[in-house]
C-alpha positions in Angstrom: 13.0 6.9 -17.8 10.2 4.8 -16.3 7.3 5.9 -14.1 5.7 3.6 -11.5 2.6 4.4 -9.5 1.4 2.9 -6.3 -1.3 0.3 -5.8 -3.0 -1.9 -3.3 -2.5 -5.6 -2.8 -4.1 -8.2 -0.6 -3.4 -11.9 0.1 -4.7 -14.3 -2.5 -8.2 -15.4 -1.5 -8.9 -12.3 0.7 -11.8 -10.1 -0.2 -10.8 -7.5 -2.8 -11.4 -3.9 -1.6 -12.4 -1.2 -3.9 -9.6 1.3 -4.6 -11.0 3.0 -7.7 -11.8 6.3 -6.1 -10.1 8.5 -3.5 -13.0 7.8 -1.0 -12.8 4.0 -1.7 -9.0 3.9 -1.3 -9.3 5.8 1.9 -12.0 3.4 3.2 -9.9 0.4 2.2 -7.0 1.8 4.3 -9.3 2.4 7.3 -10.8 -1.1 7.0 -7.4 -2.9 6.9 -6.2 -4.5 10.1 -2.5 -4.0 9.2 -1.1 -2.0 6.3 2.4 -2.8 4.9 4.5 -0.2 3.1 8.1 0.9 2.8 9.5 2.6 5.9 10.0 6.2 5.0 13.0 6.3 7.4 14.7 3.9 5.1 14.7 6.5 2.4 12.3 4.5 0.1 10.6 7.0 -2.2 7.2 5.2 -2.0 7.2 5.3 1.8 8.1 8.9 1.9 5.3 9.7 -0.6 2.8 7.5 1.2 3.4 9.3 4.5 2.6 12.6 2.8 -0.4 11.1 1.2 -1.7 9.8 4.5 -1.4 13.3 5.9 -3.3 14.8 2.9 -6.1 12.2 3.4 -6.2 12.8 7.2 -5.2 9.2 7.8 -1.8 9.5 9.4 -2.8 8.5 12.9 -5.0 5.7 11.7 -2.5 4.2 9.3 0.5 4.7 11.6 -1.3 2.8 14.4 -1.5 -0.3 12.1 1.5 0.2 9.9 3.9 -2.7 9.1 6.9 -0.6 8.0 9.2 -2.6 5.7 12.8 -1.4 5.7 13.5 -2.7 2.2 12.5 -5.4 -0.2 9.1 -6.5 -1.4 6.3 -5.0 0.7 3.7 -7.3 -0.7 5.7 -10.3 0.7 4.3 -9.3 4.1 0.9 -10.5 2.9 2.1 -14.1 2.6 3.6 -14.0 6.1 0.4 -12.7 7.6 2.1 -9.6 8.9 -0.2 -7.4 6.8 -3.6 -7.8 5.3 -3.1 -4.9 2.9 0.1 -3.7 1.2 0.7 -0.4 -0.7 3.7 -1.2 -2.9 4.8 0.3 -6.2 2.7 -1.5 -8.9 5.8 -3.1 -10.5 6.8 -4.7 -7.2 3.5 -6.4 -6.5 3.7 -8.4 -9.8 6.9 -10.2 -8.4 5.2 -11.6 -5.2 3.5 -14.9 -5.2 0.4 -15.3 -3.0 -0.9 -11.8 -3.5 -3.8 -10.5 -5.4 -3.3 -7.0 -6.9 -6.3 -4.9 -6.1 -5.2 -2.3 -8.6 -3.6 1.1 -8.8 -4.5 3.9 -6.5 -6.9 6.3 -8.2 -5.2 8.9 -10.5 -5.6 11.9 -8.1 -3.4 10.0 -5.6 -0.6 9.0 -8.0 2.7 10.7 -8.3 4.8 8.2 -10.4 
């Protein structure tokens, strides 16, 4: 059985936000213009988890207002198209997308691999 956490990615060449602490991760989400992640309605486990995480961090309204909900596929690909300036994909997924810089994993208190 493998376990995969979530992380943050931005387009190559974009400023790299800090995501090393809960406060920094929260600030990075608030600062992003558009945030791409798997649409929870599609049944994707990371999207369902992220919606709950946004609620716990009191970010639901802020993130939903700028969400780019991806029905399936590679979330980080939305960085290359310009649809999102931040993506919150499973860490293993962000490695497969050209044109993105992995910021790093979400801090341990926010992970549920």
